[in-house]
C-alpha positions in Angstrom: 72.8 -16.9 -20.7 69.3 -16.1 -22.2 69.4 -19.0 -24.7 69.9 -21.8 -22.1 67.6 -20.2 -19.5 64.7 -19.6 -21.8 65.0 -23.1 -23.3 64.9 -24.6 -19.8 62.2 -22.3 -18.2 59.9 -21.3 -21.1 60.4 -24.0 -23.7 56.8 -23.9 -25.1 55.2 -20.5 -25.9 52.1 -21.6 -27.8 48.9 -20.9 -25.9 47.9 -17.8 -24.0 49.0 -18.9 -20.5 52.5 -20.0 -21.8 53.0 -16.7 -23.7 51.9 -14.6 -20.7 54.3 -16.4 -18.4 57.1 -15.6 -20.8 55.9 -12.0 -21.2 56.1 -11.6 -17.5 59.7 -12.8 -17.5 60.6 -10.2 -20.2 58.8 -7.4 -18.4 60.7 -8.1 -15.2 64.1 -8.5 -17.0 63.8 -5.4 -19.2 62.4 -2.2 -17.7 61.7 -0.6 -21.1 59.5 -3.6 -22.2 55.8 -3.5 -22.6 53.2 -5.8 -24.1 51.3 -4.2 -27.0 48.1 -5.9 -28.1 47.4 -5.3 -31.8 44.2 -3.4 -32.7 42.5 -6.6 -33.8 43.1 -8.0 -30.3 44.6 -11.2 -31.6 48.3 -10.7 -31.0 50.5 -9.6 -28.1 53.8 -8.3 -29.3 56.5 -7.4 -26.7 57.9 -4.0 -27.5 61.2 -2.6 -26.1 61.9 1.1 -26.7 60.0 3.2 -29.2 60.0 1.6 -32.7 58.3 4.6 -34.2 61.1 7.0 -33.4 64.1 4.6 -33.5 66.5 4.6 -36.5 66.6 0.8 -36.5 64.2 -1.9 -35.2 65.4 -5.4 -34.4 62.9 -8.2 -34.1 62.3 -11.9 -33.6 59.2 -14.0 -33.0 58.7 -15.5 -29.5 55.9 -18.0 -30.2 56.8 -21.6 -30.8 55.4 -24.2 -33.3 53.5 -27.4 -33.1 55.2 -30.8 -33.4 55.6 -32.0 -37.0 56.6 -35.5 -38.2 58.3 -33.8 -41.2 60.9 -31.2 -40.3 60.4 -27.8 -41.9 63.8 -27.8 -43.6 64.7 -24.3 -44.7 66.4 -24.2 -48.1 66.8 -20.5 -49.0 68.9 -20.5 -52.2 67.5 -23.4 -54.3 63.9 -22.9 -55.2 63.5 -26.2 -57.1 64.7 -28.2 -54.1 62.7 -26.1 -51.7 59.4 -26.5 -53.5 60.1 -30.2 -54.1 60.6 -30.8 -50.4 57.5 -28.7 -49.5 55.4 -30.8 -51.9 56.6 -34.2 -50.6 54.7 -34.3 -47.3 51.5 -33.1 -49.0 51.9 -35.8 -51.7 52.3 -38.4 -48.9 49.2 -37.2 -47.1 47.2 -37.3 -50.4 48.4 -40.8 -51.2 47.6 -42.1 -47.7 44.1 -40.4 -47.9 43.2 -41.5 -51.4 44.6 -45.0 -51.2 42.3 -46.5 -48.6 39.3 -44.8 -50.2 40.0 -46.5 -53.6 40.8 -49.8 -51.9 37.5 -49.9 -50.0 35.7 -48.8 -53.2 37.3 -51.8 -55.1 35.7 -54.3 -52.7 32.6 -52.4 -51.6 31.5 -49.7 -54.1 31.0 -46.3 -52.6 28.9 -43.4 -53.7 30.7 -40.2 -54.8 29.6 -38.5 -51.6 31.0 -41.3 -49.5 34.3 -41.3 -51.4 34.7 -37.5 -50.9 33.7 -37.7 -47.2 36.1 -40.6 -46.6 38.9 -38.7 -48.3 38.3 -35.5 -46.4 38.2 -37.3 -43.0 41.4 -39.2 -43.7 43.2 -36.1 -45.2 42.5 -33.7 -42.4 43.0 -36.4 -39.8 46.4 -37.3 -41.2 47.3 -33.6 -41.6 46.5 -32.9 -38.0 48.5 -35.8 -36.7 51.5 -35.0 -38.9 51.6 -31.3 -38.5 49.3 -30.1 -35.7 49.1 -33.0 -33.3 50.8 -31.7 -30.2 53.1 -28.9 -29.0 56.8 -29.2 -29.8 58.8 -29.2 -26.5 62.1 -28.3 -28.2 62.5 -25.0 -30.0 66.1 -24.1 -29.4 66.8 -22.8 -32.8 63.2 -21.8 -33.8 63.1 -19.3 -32.4 64.6 -19.2 -28.9 67.8 -18.3 -30.6 66.4 -15.2 -32.1 64.7 -14.2 -28.8 68.0 -14.7 -26.9 69.8 -12.5 -29.4 67.3 -9.7 -29.1 67.5 -9.7 -25.3 71.3 -9.8 -25.4 71.3 -6.9 -27.9 69.1 -4.7 -25.8 71.3 -5.5 -22.8 74.4 -4.5 -24.8 73.1 -1.0 -25.8 75.0 2.0 -24.7 72.8 4.5 -22.9 73.3 7.0 -25.7 72.0 4.4 -28.2 68.7 3.8 -26.3 66.6 6.1 -28.4 68.1 5.0 -31.7 67.3 1.3 -31.5 64.1 -0.5 -30.6 63.2 -4.2 -30.3 60.0 -6.2 -30.9 59.3 -9.8 -30.1 56.5 -10.8 -32.4 53.6 -13.0 -31.5 52.0 -15.6 -33.9 54.7 -15.9 -36.5 54.0 -19.6 -36.6 50.4 -18.9 -37.5 51.2 -16.9 -40.7 53.3 -14.0 -39.4 50.1 -12.6 -37.9 51.8 -10.6 -35.1 54.1 -8.7 -37.4 51.5 -8.2 -40.1 49.1 -6.7 -37.5 51.9 -4.5 -36.1 52.7 -3.1 -39.5 49.0 -2.4 -40.2 48.7 -0.6 -36.9 51.9 1.5 -37.4 52.1 1.6 -41.2 53.1 5.3 -41.5 56.1 4.9 -39.1 57.2 1.5 -40.3 56.9 1.9 -44.1 60.5 3.0 -44.5 61.9 1.8 -41.2 65.0 -0.4 -41.4 63.9 -3.6 -39.6 66.3 -6.4 -38.8 64.6 -9.7 -38.1 66.4 -12.7 -36.5 64.9 -16.2 -37.0 66.7 -19.5 -36.5 70.1 -18.0 -36.1 72.0 -20.6 -34.0 72.4 -23.8 -36.0 75.0 -23.5 -38.7 78.0 -21.3 -39.5 76.6 -19.8 -42.7 74.9 -16.5 -41.8 72.5 -15.3 -44.5 71.0 -11.8 -44.7 68.1 -11.4 -47.1 66.7 -7.9 -47.9 63.3 -6.8 -49.0 63.4 -4.7 -52.2 63.1 -1.3 -50.4 65.8 -2.3 -47.9 68.3 -3.0 -50.6 68.4 0.7 -51.5 69.1 1.9 -48.0 72.5 3.0 -46.6 71.8 0.7 -43.7 72.0 -2.3 -46.0 75.3 -1.2 -47.4 76.6 -0.6 -43.8 75.5 -4.0 -42.7 77.5 -5.6 -45.5 80.6 -3.6 -44.5 80.2 -4.4 -40.8 79.8 -8.1 -41.4 82.8 -8.3 -43.7 83.5 -11.8 -45.1 87.1 -11.6 -43.9 86.3 -10.9 -40.2 83.5 -13.4 -40.3 85.8 -16.1 -41.7 88.3 -15.4 -38.9 85.5 -16.1 -36.4 84.5 -19.3 -38.2 81.5 -18.0 -40.1 80.6 -17.3 -43.7 78.3 -14.4 -44.5 75.9 -14.2 -47.5 73.9 -11.2 -48.7 71.0 -11.6 -51.0 67.7 -10.1 -52.1 64.4 -11.6 -50.8 63.3 -11.7 -54.5 65.4 -14.8 -55.1 65.6 -16.2 -51.5 63.1 -18.4 -49.7 63.1 -17.0 -46.1 59.6 -16.9 -44.8 59.7 -14.9 -41.6 58.6 -11.6 -40.1 60.9 -9.4 -42.2 58.4 -10.0 -45.1 55.8 -8.0 -43.3 57.8 -4.8 -43.7 58.8 -3.1 -46.9 62.3 -2.3 -45.5 62.8 -5.6 -43.7 66.0 -7.7 -43.6 66.0 -11.3 -42.4 69.0 -13.0 -40.7 69.2 -16.8 -40.5 71.9 -19.4 -39.9 72.4 -22.4 -42.2 74.5 -25.4 -42.7 76.0 -26.2 -46.1 76.3 -29.6 -47.9 79.4 -30.6 -49.8 77.6 -29.5 -53.0 76.9 -26.1 -51.6 73.3 -26.4 -50.7 72.3 -24.2 -47.7 69.8 -25.7 -45.3 68.6 -25.7 -41.7 67.4 -29.1 -40.3 65.1 -30.1 -37.5 62.7 -27.1 -37.4 59.3 -27.9 -36.0 60.4 -31.3 -34.6 61.6 -32.5 -31.1 65.1 -32.7 -32.6 65.4 -28.9 -32.6 67.8 -29.0 -29.7 70.9 -27.5 -31.4 71.5 -23.8 -30.8 75.1 -22.6 -30.5 75.9 -19.7 -28.2 78.8 -19.0 -30.4 76.4 -17.8 -33.1 74.6 -15.6 -30.6 77.8 -14.0 -29.5 79.1 -13.5 -33.1 75.9 -11.8 -34.2 75.6 -9.7 -31.1 79.2 -8.4 -31.5 78.7 -7.2 -35.0 75.1 -6.0 -34.7 76.2 -3.8 -31.8 79.0 -2.5 -34.1 76.3 -1.9 -36.8 74.3 0.2 -34.2 77.4 2.3 -33.5 77.9 3.1 -37.2 74.3 3.8 -38.2 
């Protein structure tokens, strides 16, 4: 329900007015919700319940990215391929920036200052067009899927669980995890050892990966999570679960802002076993399966019951 409605009604949540419109919707839909502005005044996180006293905090970012000509393909378990892909667009921009400058210089010699200025103008112009040119209208997986899951989870809580679980929808993840970083800074004492479960891009792919920060790996909650999301039950539902450390996993989302954070993402897998998520930050991000949302909701609620 939430996934389709948010995609249709609040597809872009990038500037202040768009975010405030979505915030109003959440505040009306969830009585316990409030908008908390971080102390630096730059981020407006939506908080449901009391994260400081809750046993577990579940999170997702609600802001959306700009349109990119190159999809931000997430490759969590192969660092060589990940860094190679990350470098490719930068290399292309460099080539397209340096090439014309050297070509002009070959026919009409330029001063060093003119060459540097020409390169900078071309480089930042191309960078803006390729990565920051306009808002992306389609953000089904990134991260409307995580937002829909959070709202579905809070709706599924039993009254007696209300004080044990809290939820936060973070602002400005797409600008360097600024919302979650500021929240941790403002609530460091309470959140230092808090088990935090972050959902980002969870609805495109049937391989569900959980990645734990070092401090989270030593908690009973991490062990319970693995028991609840058993591989056998997941396979019966058509999913495969993976549990890894953030030390050897590339999963750049808000769980990294918290010492006891755990990230949850969905991936596809190639025939050779490479996990990946396509289409992120492009207009092709229109694939988000409600089956993923229902699967995660069912077992996360079971996790709440155990912890």
